[in-house]
C-alpha positions, 0 to 999 in steps of 0.5 A: 500500500503506497500512500501519497505525500507529494514529491517528497513522498514519491521519492522516499517510497522509491528510495525505501523500495530500492534499499529493500531490493538491494538487501534482497527484499523485492516489494515490487513483486507483491500480489497487490499494489495499491497507489494513492496520489503520489503513491499511484506514481510509485505503483506505476513506476515499480511495476513498469519493468524498471528496476528499483535501483534505476528509479532511485538513481534517477532521483539522485541525479535530478536537478531542481527545475528553474524558477519560472520567470515573471515575464514571457510565456511562464507568466501566462501560465497558471501559477505553480501549485505550492504546498502552503497554498494547497494546505490553506485551500484544503484546510478550509474545505475540511473545516467546513465539512460535516463528514467524509462524504460532505468533504468529498462533495465540497472538494469536488465543487471547489475543484470544478469551480477552479477548472477554467482551462478548457482542458488545457491544464489536464493535457499539461498534467497528463504530459507531466505524468506520462514523462514520469512513467517508464511504461504506459501500460498496466502491468500484469500483476494487480494494481489499484489506483484510487480517485474520486469522481468530481461530478458525483463525489463518489470514490473510484478505483481504477485497475487494468480492467477499468477501461482507463489508461494507466497514465490517465489513472495516475494523473487522476489520482495525483490531480491537485486543486483542479479535476483531471478530465477523462472523456466527459468525466472529471476526477479528484485526488485519490487521497480524498477517498480515504486517506491512505486507502489501506482498506482496499487490501481487505482479505489479504493475509499480509499488508504492508503500508508505506505512509510518508505522512506517518499516519497523520490525518487532517480530518476528524478521527470520527470520520474514519479516514485515518490510517490507524482506523484502517489498520485496526479494521484489517487486523480485526479481519485477520490480516497481519499489517505492518506500517512504515514511516520515514525516519529522521534520516529522510529530513524534515520534508514531509510537511507543506514543502512536500511538493517542492522538488528539492525535497526529493534527493534527501527523501530518497536517500533517507528512504534507501538507507531505511530500506536496507536497515529494515530488510530483515524486519520486512522480509516476510512481505516480499 
């Protein structure tokens, strides 16, 4: 189970998986992989046929993108999404909602109101996501990618049989403050379904959850969106569940700055070291 947490979360999870693989524990061969938001990108990347060590090396080799100039072409584009801006926007919506369903409805309304690009933002986002994925085809193993239907506010889960291309599924699950279009439909970030969405692993004997935000939630606990509630449900049904959170080695990057690309190399390095250290503990999940 691969949860979301922006650029930093994607990098930490890939680093952790690469570190485990280097120590002989191959999580990318799991029977079921569930991806949420940034975790959906990880799910597509590790099942692409590209070895985790290569995915990790690519992150370490990254250089921060240039800061957009205030004039010219960049000035005419929509402003780059920032962590603080997203937090302020989403916190206000969460505070106004009465329960999880109402929250999804309010997120859908707010996102649709922001969607004024006539499809251009969706096309740009699809191009960005496509460039991140080594393979644009669904893998043979079972992969689930979460989203929310912006028109109905109902949770959605994509897989290879859903009729949706892998790039579109990942683009929908990672969509930020505007909905992602697939045909006539619009979709929201997969984290609005149920946080980490670990509940989708119900029925599996062993469940491993990688959560860059360490199980934290901004929703009221009585809504049941938090990871701890989902873990309790899985264990009550007979699953053995292990959760893995970033340790101090990844740096203080899992906050409002998690969307900042500069957080990726330190998060990946910390995840790699942590993965190698945890190989003995997590060997049974390979």
